N, CA, C and O atoms as a GROMACS GRO file, in nm:
protein
  436
    1UNK      N    1  -0.844 -10.963   0.103
    1UNK     CA    2  -0.754 -10.859   0.145
    1UNK      C    3  -0.791 -10.821   0.289
    1UNK      O    4  -0.906 -10.793   0.320
    2UNK      N    5  -0.692 -10.822   0.374
    2UNK     CA    6  -0.715 -10.794   0.516
    2UNK      C    7  -0.713 -10.644   0.543
    2UNK      O    8  -0.672 -10.564   0.458
    3UNK      N    9  -0.757 -10.606   0.662
    3UNK     CA   10  -0.753 -10.465   0.703
    3UNK      C   11  -0.609 -10.414   0.702
    3UNK      O   12  -0.585 -10.298   0.667
    4UNK      N   13  -0.514 -10.496   0.740
    4UNK     CA   14  -0.373 -10.456   0.739
    4UNK      C   15  -0.324 -10.434   0.597
    4UNK      O   16  -0.249 -10.339   0.570
    5UNK      N   17  -0.366 -10.520   0.505
    5UNK     CA   18  -0.327 -10.503   0.365
    5UNK      C   19  -0.387 -10.376   0.307
    5UNK      O   20  -0.321 -10.302   0.233
    6UNK      N   21  -0.512 -10.349   0.340
    6UNK     CA   22  -0.578 -10.228   0.291
    6UNK      C   23  -0.507 -10.104   0.345
    6UNK      O   24  -0.482 -10.010   0.270
    7UNK      N   25  -0.475 -10.104   0.472
    7UNK     CA   26  -0.405  -9.991   0.534
    7UNK      C   27  -0.264  -9.975   0.478
    7UNK      O   28  -0.212  -9.864   0.474
    8UNK      N   29  -0.204 -10.085   0.435
    8UNK     CA   30  -0.067 -10.082   0.385
    8UNK      C   31  -0.053 -10.042   0.240
    8UNK      O   32   0.059 -10.030   0.189
    9UNK      N   33  -0.164 -10.019   0.171
    9UNK     CA   34  -0.155  -9.973   0.032
    9UNK      C   35  -0.095  -9.833   0.029
    9UNK      O   36  -0.102  -9.759   0.128
   10UNK      N   37  -0.036  -9.796  -0.085
   10UNK     CA   38   0.025  -9.664  -0.100
   10UNK      C   39  -0.076  -9.572  -0.169
   10UNK      O   40  -0.090  -9.574  -0.291
   11UNK      N   41  -0.144  -9.493  -0.089
   11UNK     CA   42  -0.242  -9.399  -0.139
   11UNK      C   43  -0.173  -9.269  -0.180
   11UNK      O   44  -0.070  -9.233  -0.123
   12UNK      N   45  -0.229  -9.199  -0.279
   12UNK     CA   46  -0.170  -9.073  -0.320
   12UNK      C   47  -0.199  -8.962  -0.219
   12UNK      O   48  -0.260  -8.988  -0.115
   13UNK      N   49  -0.158  -8.842  -0.249
   13UNK     CA   50  -0.174  -8.730  -0.156
   13UNK      C   51  -0.321  -8.700  -0.124
   13UNK      O   52  -0.350  -8.638  -0.022
   14UNK      N   53  -0.413  -8.745  -0.210
   14UNK     CA   54  -0.556  -8.728  -0.186
   14UNK      C   55  -0.616  -8.848  -0.111
   14UNK      O   56  -0.736  -8.852  -0.084
   15UNK      N   57  -0.529  -8.945  -0.077
   15UNK     CA   58  -0.576  -9.063  -0.006
   15UNK      C   59  -0.641  -9.168  -0.095
   15UNK      O   60  -0.720  -9.250  -0.048
   16UNK      N   61  -0.607  -9.164  -0.224
   16UNK     CA   62  -0.669  -9.254  -0.322
   16UNK      C   63  -0.566  -9.346  -0.386
   16UNK      O   64  -0.447  -9.315  -0.392
   17UNK      N   65  -0.616  -9.458  -0.435
   17UNK     CA   66  -0.535  -9.553  -0.511
   17UNK      C   67  -0.609  -9.583  -0.641
   17UNK      O   68  -0.732  -9.593  -0.642
   18UNK      N   69  -0.536  -9.596  -0.749
   18UNK     CA   70  -0.594  -9.625  -0.880
   18UNK      C   71  -0.643  -9.769  -0.883
   18UNK      O   72  -0.574  -9.861  -0.838
   19UNK      N   73  -0.764  -9.788  -0.936
   19UNK     CA   74  -0.823  -9.922  -0.945
   19UNK      C   75  -0.861  -9.951  -1.090
   19UNK      O   76  -0.940  -9.878  -1.150
   20UNK      N   77  -0.803 -10.055  -1.146
   20UNK     CA   78  -0.833 -10.099  -1.282
   20UNK      C   79  -0.932 -10.214  -1.274
   20UNK      O   80  -0.904 -10.316  -1.211
   21UNK      N   81  -1.048 -10.198  -1.338
   21UNK     CA   82  -1.148 -10.304  -1.340
   21UNK      C   83  -1.130 -10.388  -1.466
   21UNK      O   84  -1.123 -10.335  -1.576
   22UNK      N   85  -1.121 -10.519  -1.446
   22UNK     CA   86  -1.098 -10.613  -1.556
   22UNK      C   87  -1.201 -10.726  -1.548
   22UNK      O   88  -1.228 -10.778  -1.439
   23UNK      N   89  -1.257 -10.763  -1.662
   23UNK     CA   90  -1.348 -10.877  -1.668
   23UNK      C   91  -1.268 -11.001  -1.630
   23UNK      O   92  -1.165 -11.029  -1.690
   24UNK      N   93  -1.316 -11.074  -1.531
   24UNK     CA   94  -1.236 -11.183  -1.472
   24UNK      C   95  -1.206 -11.296  -1.570
   24UNK      O   96  -1.099 -11.356  -1.562
   25UNK      N   97  -1.298 -11.328  -1.661
   25UNK     CA   98  -1.276 -11.445  -1.746
   25UNK      C   99  -1.213 -11.411  -1.881
   25UNK      O  100  -1.127 -11.485  -1.928
   26UNK      N  101  -1.254 -11.301  -1.944
   26UNK     CA  102  -1.200 -11.265  -2.076
   26UNK      C  103  -1.073 -11.180  -2.064
   26UNK      O  104  -1.000 -11.165  -2.162
   27UNK      N  105  -1.047 -11.124  -1.945
   27UNK     CA  106  -0.934 -11.035  -1.916
   27UNK      C  107  -0.947 -10.899  -1.986
   27UNK      O  108  -0.850 -10.824  -1.991
   28UNK      N  109  -1.065 -10.866  -2.038
   28UNK     CA  110  -1.091 -10.738  -2.101
   28UNK      C  111  -1.082 -10.627  -1.995
   28UNK      O  112  -1.142 -10.637  -1.888
   29UNK      N  113  -1.006 -10.521  -2.025
   29UNK     CA  114  -0.996 -10.407  -1.936
   29UNK      C  115  -1.121 -10.323  -1.957
   29UNK      O  116  -1.152 -10.282  -2.068
   30UNK      N  117  -1.193 -10.297  -1.847
   30UNK     CA  118  -1.322 -10.230  -1.856
   30UNK      C  119  -1.314 -10.080  -1.825
   30UNK      O  120  -1.368  -9.999  -1.900
   31UNK      N  121  -1.249 -10.045  -1.718
   31UNK     CA  122  -1.247  -9.905  -1.674
   31UNK      C  123  -1.139  -9.884  -1.570
   31UNK      O  124  -1.080  -9.978  -1.517
   32UNK      N  125  -1.114  -9.757  -1.540
   32UNK     CA  126  -1.023  -9.716  -1.434
   32UNK      C  127  -1.099  -9.619  -1.345
   32UNK      O  128  -1.169  -9.530  -1.394
   33UNK      N  129  -1.085  -9.636  -1.216
   33UNK     CA  130  -1.150  -9.548  -1.120
   33UNK      C  131  -1.058  -9.533  -0.998
   33UNK      O  132  -0.944  -9.580  -1.000
   34UNK      N  133  -1.108  -9.469  -0.895
   34UNK     CA  134  -1.028  -9.444  -0.775
   34UNK      C  135  -1.096  -9.500  -0.652
   34UNK      O  136  -1.219  -9.506  -0.645
   35UNK      N  137  -1.017  -9.543  -0.557
   35UNK     CA  138  -1.066  -9.593  -0.429
   35UNK      C  139  -0.984  -9.535  -0.316
   35UNK      O  140  -0.863  -9.517  -0.330
   36UNK      N  141  -1.049  -9.506  -0.206
   36UNK     CA  142  -0.977  -9.479  -0.082
   36UNK      C  143  -0.987  -9.605   0.003
   36UNK      O  144  -1.045  -9.705  -0.041
   37UNK      N  145  -0.932  -9.603   0.122
   37UNK     CA  146  -0.930  -9.723   0.205
   37UNK      C  147  -1.072  -9.774   0.235
   37UNK      O  148  -1.094  -9.895   0.238
   38UNK      N  149  -1.165  -9.683   0.257
   38UNK     CA  150  -1.303  -9.724   0.285
   38UNK      C  151  -1.368  -9.790   0.164
   38UNK      O  152  -1.439  -9.889   0.178
   39UNK      N  153  -1.344  -9.736   0.044
   39UNK     CA  154  -1.398  -9.797  -0.078
   39UNK      C  155  -1.340  -9.937  -0.099
   39UNK      O  156  -1.411 -10.029  -0.140
   40UNK      N  157  -1.211  -9.953  -0.071
   40UNK     CA  158  -1.149 -10.085  -0.083
   40UNK      C  159  -1.215 -10.181   0.016
   40UNK      O  160  -1.251 -10.293  -0.020
   41UNK      N  161  -1.231 -10.136   0.140
   41UNK     CA  162  -1.293 -10.220   0.242
   41UNK      C  163  -1.434 -10.261   0.201
   41UNK      O  164  -1.470 -10.378   0.210
   42UNK      N  165  -1.513 -10.165   0.156
   42UNK     CA  166  -1.650 -10.195   0.115
   42UNK      C  167  -1.653 -10.293  -0.002
   42UNK      O  168  -1.735 -10.385  -0.006
   43UNK      N  169  -1.563 -10.273  -0.096
   43UNK     CA  170  -1.556 -10.361  -0.214
   43UNK      C  171  -1.525 -10.505  -0.172
   43UNK      O  172  -1.591 -10.598  -0.217
   44UNK      N  173  -1.426 -10.521  -0.088
   44UNK     CA  174  -1.386 -10.654  -0.042
   44UNK      C  175  -1.497 -10.718   0.041
   44UNK      O  176  -1.526 -10.837   0.027
   45UNK      N  177  -1.558 -10.640   0.126
   45UNK     CA  178  -1.661 -10.692   0.216
   45UNK      C  179  -1.791 -10.729   0.143
   45UNK      O  180  -1.849 -10.834   0.170
   46UNK      N  181  -1.836 -10.644   0.051
   46UNK     CA  182  -1.966 -10.665  -0.014
   46UNK      C  183  -1.956 -10.740  -0.146
   46UNK      O  184  -2.056 -10.794  -0.194
   47UNK      N  185  -1.836 -10.745  -0.204
   47UNK     CA  186  -1.814 -10.805  -0.336
   47UNK      C  187  -1.886 -10.726  -0.446
   47UNK      O  188  -1.912 -10.779  -0.554
   48UNK      N  189  -1.917 -10.599  -0.418
   48UNK     CA  190  -1.974 -10.506  -0.515
   48UNK      C  191  -1.874 -10.392  -0.532
   48UNK      O  192  -1.834 -10.330  -0.434
   49UNK      N  193  -1.833 -10.364  -0.655
   49UNK     CA  194  -1.731 -10.263  -0.680
   49UNK      C  195  -1.778 -10.127  -0.631
   49UNK      O  196  -1.879 -10.073  -0.678
   50UNK      N  197  -1.704 -10.072  -0.536
   50UNK     CA  198  -1.735  -9.942  -0.477
   50UNK      C  199  -1.616  -9.850  -0.500
   50UNK      O  200  -1.503  -9.882  -0.463
   51UNK      N  201  -1.643  -9.737  -0.562
   51UNK     CA  202  -1.538  -9.643  -0.597
   51UNK      C  203  -1.561  -9.510  -0.526
   51UNK      O  204  -1.666  -9.488  -0.466
   52UNK      N  205  -1.460  -9.422  -0.534
   52UNK     CA  206  -1.473  -9.288  -0.479
   52UNK      C  207  -1.473  -9.190  -0.595
   52UNK      O  208  -1.376  -9.184  -0.671
   53UNK      N  209  -1.579  -9.114  -0.608
   53UNK     CA  210  -1.590  -9.014  -0.714
   53UNK      C  211  -1.517  -8.887  -0.672
   53UNK      O  212  -1.555  -8.822  -0.574
   54UNK      N  213  -1.415  -8.854  -0.745
   54UNK     CA  214  -1.340  -8.732  -0.715
   54UNK      C  215  -1.422  -8.608  -0.747
   54UNK      O  216  -1.413  -8.508  -0.676
   55UNK      N  217  -1.503  -8.613  -0.852
   55UNK     CA  218  -1.582  -8.495  -0.891
   55UNK      C  219  -1.699  -8.471  -0.797
   55UNK      O  220  -1.734  -8.356  -0.770
   56UNK      N  221  -1.762  -8.578  -0.747
   56UNK     CA  222  -1.876  -8.563  -0.656
   56UNK      C  223  -1.835  -8.574  -0.509
   56UNK      O  224  -1.915  -8.547  -0.420
   57UNK      N  225  -1.711  -8.614  -0.486
   57UNK     CA  226  -1.659  -8.632  -0.350
   57UNK      C  227  -1.747  -8.725  -0.267
   57UNK      O  228  -1.783  -8.695  -0.154
   58UNK      N  229  -1.781  -8.841  -0.329
   58UNK     CA  230  -1.864  -8.939  -0.260
   58UNK      C  231  -1.840  -9.079  -0.316
   58UNK      O  232  -1.782  -9.096  -0.423
   59UNK      N  233  -1.885  -9.179  -0.241
   59UNK     CA  234  -1.874  -9.318  -0.285
   59UNK      C  235  -1.983  -9.350  -0.384
   59UNK      O  236  -2.093  -9.295  -0.378
   60UNK      N  237  -1.952  -9.440  -0.476
   60UNK     CA  238  -2.055  -9.491  -0.566
   60UNK      C  239  -2.031  -9.638  -0.592
   60UNK      O  240  -1.919  -9.682  -0.617
   61UNK      N  241  -2.139  -9.714  -0.584
   61UNK     CA  242  -2.136  -9.856  -0.612
   61UNK      C  243  -2.169  -9.872  -0.760
   61UNK      O  244  -2.276  -9.830  -0.806
   62UNK      N  245  -2.079  -9.932  -0.834
   62UNK     CA  246  -2.098  -9.947  -0.978
   62UNK      C  247  -2.229 -10.019  -1.007
   62UNK      O  248  -2.253 -10.129  -0.959
   63UNK      N  249  -2.315  -9.953  -1.086
   63UNK     CA  250  -2.441 -10.013  -1.127
   63UNK      C  251  -2.558  -9.986  -1.035
   63UNK      O  252  -2.670 -10.030  -1.062
   64UNK      N  253  -2.534  -9.914  -0.926
   64UNK     CA  254  -2.641  -9.889  -0.830
   64UNK      C  255  -2.760  -9.816  -0.893
   64UNK      O  256  -2.875  -9.843  -0.857
   65UNK      N  257  -2.733  -9.725  -0.985
   65UNK     CA  258  -2.842  -9.654  -1.052
   65UNK      C  259  -2.864  -9.704  -1.195
   65UNK      O  260  -2.976  -9.701  -1.244
   66UNK      N  261  -2.758  -9.749  -1.262
   66UNK     CA  262  -2.770  -9.791  -1.402
   66UNK      C  263  -2.808  -9.937  -1.420
   66UNK      O  264  -2.861  -9.976  -1.524
   67UNK      N  265  -2.781 -10.018  -1.319
   67UNK     CA  266  -2.801 -10.162  -1.333
   67UNK      C  267  -2.683 -10.233  -1.397
   67UNK      O  268  -2.683 -10.356  -1.410
   68UNK      N  269  -2.581 -10.157  -1.436
   68UNK     CA  270  -2.460 -10.213  -1.498
   68UNK      C  271  -2.359 -10.244  -1.388
   68UNK      O  272  -2.267 -10.167  -1.363
   69UNK      N  273  -2.379 -10.356  -1.324
   69UNK     CA  274  -2.308 -10.389  -1.201
   69UNK      C  275  -2.174 -10.457  -1.225
   69UNK      O  276  -2.146 -10.510  -1.333
   70UNK      N  277  -2.092 -10.455  -1.122
   70UNK     CA  278  -1.966 -10.528  -1.119
   70UNK      C  279  -1.963 -10.614  -0.994
   70UNK      O  280  -1.946 -10.564  -0.883
   71UNK      N  281  -1.980 -10.745  -1.014
   71UNK     CA  282  -1.964 -10.841  -0.904
   71UNK      C  283  -1.816 -10.869  -0.893
   71UNK      O  284  -1.753 -10.914  -0.988
   72UNK      N  285  -1.760 -10.844  -0.776
   72UNK     CA  286  -1.616 -10.857  -0.757
   72UNK      C  287  -1.579 -11.002  -0.730
   72UNK      O  288  -1.632 -11.066  -0.639
   73UNK      N  289  -1.490 -11.052  -0.812
   73UNK     CA  290  -1.438 -11.188  -0.798
   73UNK      C  291  -1.312 -11.187  -0.713
   73UNK      O  292  -1.291 -11.276  -0.630
   74UNK      N  293  -1.227 -11.087  -0.734
   74UNK     CA  294  -1.097 -11.082  -0.667
   74UNK      C  295  -1.041 -10.940  -0.673
   74UNK      O  296  -1.064 -10.868  -0.770
   75UNK      N  297  -0.968 -10.902  -0.571
   75UNK     CA  298  -0.897 -10.774  -0.570
   75UNK      C  299  -0.750 -10.804  -0.545
   75UNK      O  300  -0.715 -10.872  -0.449
   76UNK      N  301  -0.665 -10.752  -0.632
   76UNK     CA  302  -0.520 -10.771  -0.619
   76UNK      C  303  -0.451 -10.634  -0.616
   76UNK      O  304  -0.502 -10.538  -0.672
   77UNK      N  305  -0.338 -10.627  -0.550
   77UNK     CA  306  -0.257 -10.506  -0.556
   77UNK      C  307  -0.130 -10.536  -0.632
   77UNK      O  308  -0.086 -10.651  -0.638
   78UNK      N  309  -0.072 -10.432  -0.692
   78UNK     CA  310   0.053 -10.452  -0.766
   78UNK      C  311   0.171 -10.462  -0.669
   78UNK      O  312   0.155 -10.450  -0.548
   79UNK      N  313   0.288 -10.485  -0.725
   79UNK     CA  314   0.407 -10.510  -0.644
   79UNK      C  315   0.445 -10.392  -0.556
   79UNK      O  316   0.507 -10.411  -0.451
   80UNK      N  317   0.409 -10.271  -0.596
   80UNK     CA  318   0.440 -10.152  -0.517
   80UNK      C  319   0.328 -10.114  -0.421
   80UNK      O  320   0.347 -10.030  -0.332
   81UNK      N  321   0.211 -10.175  -0.438
   81UNK     CA  322   0.098 -10.144  -0.351
   81UNK      C  323   0.032 -10.011  -0.382
   81UNK      O  324  -0.041  -9.957  -0.299
   82UNK      N  325   0.059  -9.957  -0.504
   82UNK     CA  326   0.000  -9.827  -0.537
   82UNK      C  327  -0.103  -9.834  -0.649
   82UNK      O  328  -0.143  -9.731  -0.704
   83UNK      N  329  -0.147  -9.954  -0.683
   83UNK     CA  330  -0.253  -9.973  -0.782
   83UNK      C  331  -0.324 -10.105  -0.751
   83UNK      O  332  -0.265 -10.199  -0.699
   84UNK      N  333  -0.452 -10.107  -0.786
   84UNK     CA  334  -0.533 -10.227  -0.765
   84UNK      C  335  -0.585 -10.281  -0.897
   84UNK      O  336  -0.613 -10.205  -0.990
   85UNK      N  337  -0.597 -10.412  -0.903
   85UNK     CA  338  -0.664 -10.480  -1.013
   85UNK      C  339  -0.788 -10.543  -0.953
   85UNK      O  340  -0.780 -10.629  -0.865
   86UNK      N  341  -0.904 -10.498  -1.002
   86UNK     CA  342  -1.031 -10.546  -0.951
   86UNK      C  343  -1.091 -10.637  -1.057
   86UNK      O  344  -1.142 -10.589  -1.159
   87UNK      N  345  -1.086 -10.767  -1.034
   87UNK     CA  346  -1.141 -10.864  -1.128
   87UNK      C  347  -1.290 -10.876  -1.100
   87UNK      O  348  -1.331 -10.909  -0.989
   88UNK      N  349  -1.370 -10.848  -1.203
   88UNK     CA  350  -1.515 -10.839  -1.186
   88UNK      C  351  -1.588 -10.923  -1.290
   88UNK      O  352  -1.532 -10.963  -1.392
   89UNK      N  353  -1.714 -10.948  -1.261
   89UNK     CA  354  -1.807 -11.001  -1.359
   89UNK      C  355  -1.901 -10.886  -1.392
   89UNK      O  356  -1.992 -10.855  -1.315
   90UNK      N  357  -1.879 -10.823  -1.507
   90UNK     CA  358  -1.952 -10.704  -1.549
   90UNK      C  359  -2.086 -10.742  -1.608
   90UNK      O  360  -2.095 -10.831  -1.693
   91UNK      N  361  -2.191 -10.675  -1.564
   91UNK     CA  362  -2.323 -10.686  -1.625
   91UNK      C  363  -2.352 -10.556  -1.696
   91UNK      O  364  -2.353 -10.450  -1.634
   92UNK      N  365  -2.374 -10.562  -1.827
   92UNK     CA  366  -2.400 -10.441  -1.905
   92UNK      C  367  -2.273 -10.364  -1.933
   92UNK      O  368  -2.162 -10.416  -1.925
   93UNK      N  369  -2.292 -10.236  -1.966
   93UNK     CA  370  -2.182 -10.148  -2.003
   93UNK      C  371  -2.102 -10.108  -1.880
   93UNK      O  372  -2.158 -10.087  -1.772
   94UNK      N  373  -1.971 -10.097  -1.897
   94UNK     CA  374  -1.886 -10.050  -1.787
   94UNK      C  375  -1.868  -9.898  -1.794
   94UNK      O  376  -1.849  -9.833  -1.692
   95UNK      N  377  -1.873  -9.844  -1.915
   95UNK     CA  378  -1.846  -9.702  -1.935
   95UNK      C  379  -1.974  -9.619  -1.921
   95UNK      O  380  -2.082  -9.663  -1.958
   96UNK      N  381  -1.959  -9.498  -1.868
   96UNK     CA  382  -2.074  -9.408  -1.853
   96UNK      C  383  -2.133  -9.366  -1.988
   96UNK      O  384  -2.244  -9.314  -1.993
   97UNK      N  385  -2.058  -9.388  -2.097
   97UNK     CA  386  -2.108  -9.354  -2.231
   97UNK      C  387  -2.199  -9.462  -2.288
   97UNK      O  388  -2.262  -9.442  -2.391
   98UNK      N  389  -2.206  -9.575  -2.219
   98UNK     CA  390  -2.287  -9.687  -2.266
   98UNK      C  391  -2.207  -9.795  -2.337
   98UNK      O  392  -2.263  -9.896  -2.378
   99UNK      N  393  -2.075  -9.774  -2.352
   99UNK     CA  394  -1.989  -9.873  -2.415
   99UNK      C  395  -1.954  -9.983  -2.316
   99UNK      O  396  -1.955  -9.963  -2.195
  100UNK      N  397  -1.922 -10.098  -2.369
  100UNK     CA  398  -1.882 -10.211  -2.286
  100UNK      C  399  -1.761 -10.175  -2.201
  100UNK      O  400  -1.754 -10.211  -2.083
  101UNK      N  401  -1.665 -10.106  -2.261
  101UNK     CA  402  -1.541 -10.067  -2.194
  101UNK      C  403  -1.513  -9.920  -2.218
  101UNK      O  404  -1.554  -9.864  -2.319
  102UNK      N  405  -1.444  -9.857  -2.126
  102UNK     CA  406  -1.406  -9.718  -2.141
  102UNK      C  407  -1.293  -9.700  -2.241
  102UNK      O  408  -1.255  -9.587  -2.272
  103UNK      N  409  -1.239  -9.808  -2.292
  103UNK     CA  410  -1.124  -9.803  -2.382
  103UNK      C  411  -1.160  -9.834  -2.528
  103UNK      O  412  -1.073  -9.872  -2.606
  104UNK      N  413  -1.288  -9.819  -2.565
  104UNK     CA  414  -1.330  -9.848  -2.702
  104UNK      C  415  -1.284  -9.745  -2.804
  104UNK      O  416  -1.255  -9.781  -2.918
  105UNK      N  417  -1.277  -9.619  -2.766
  105UNK     CA  418  -1.255  -9.512  -2.863
  105UNK      C  419  -1.122  -9.439  -2.850
  105UNK      O  420  -1.103  -9.335  -2.913
  106UNK      N  421  -1.030  -9.490  -2.771
  106UNK     CA  422  -0.911  -9.415  -2.741
  106UNK      C  423  -0.783  -9.461  -2.807
  106UNK      O  424  -0.676  -9.448  -2.747
  107UNK      N  425  -0.789  -9.516  -2.928
  107UNK     CA  426  -0.669  -9.566  -2.994
  107UNK      C  427  -0.575  -9.452  -3.031
  107UNK      O  428  -0.612  -9.361  -3.104
  108UNK      N  429  -0.454  -9.458  -2.978
  108UNK     CA  430  -0.354  -9.354  -3.007
  108UNK      C  431  -0.255  -9.397  -3.114
  108UNK      O  432  -0.193  -9.312  -3.178
  109UNK      N  433  -0.238  -9.524  -3.135
  109UNK     CA  434  -0.141  -9.567  -3.235
  109UNK      C  435  -0.132  -9.715  -3.243
  109UNK      O  436  -0.054  -9.768  -3.323
   0.00000   0.00000   0.00000
């Protein structure tokens, strides 16, 4: 993803875009987080998933403290440019609860 593509994404009023992390080979949906343009740039450049924490108002590299890392294989944007799909190779749990995915316990129907 080029600097022009990153700048051309449709960020919300807070300057963020939704990022869905997916295991690259199994296609398992792992988590959803937020990125601003700088987080997208860092992610693409370092190949380490970097998100923006809305609650802490700071960047965080997935696994930096837990060891549960996300090596980025590919970053794609949707047709509208207002959401990202971050294909990763997940090491350990993706969810802060210790689950493999943040979607283990949320069955609605």
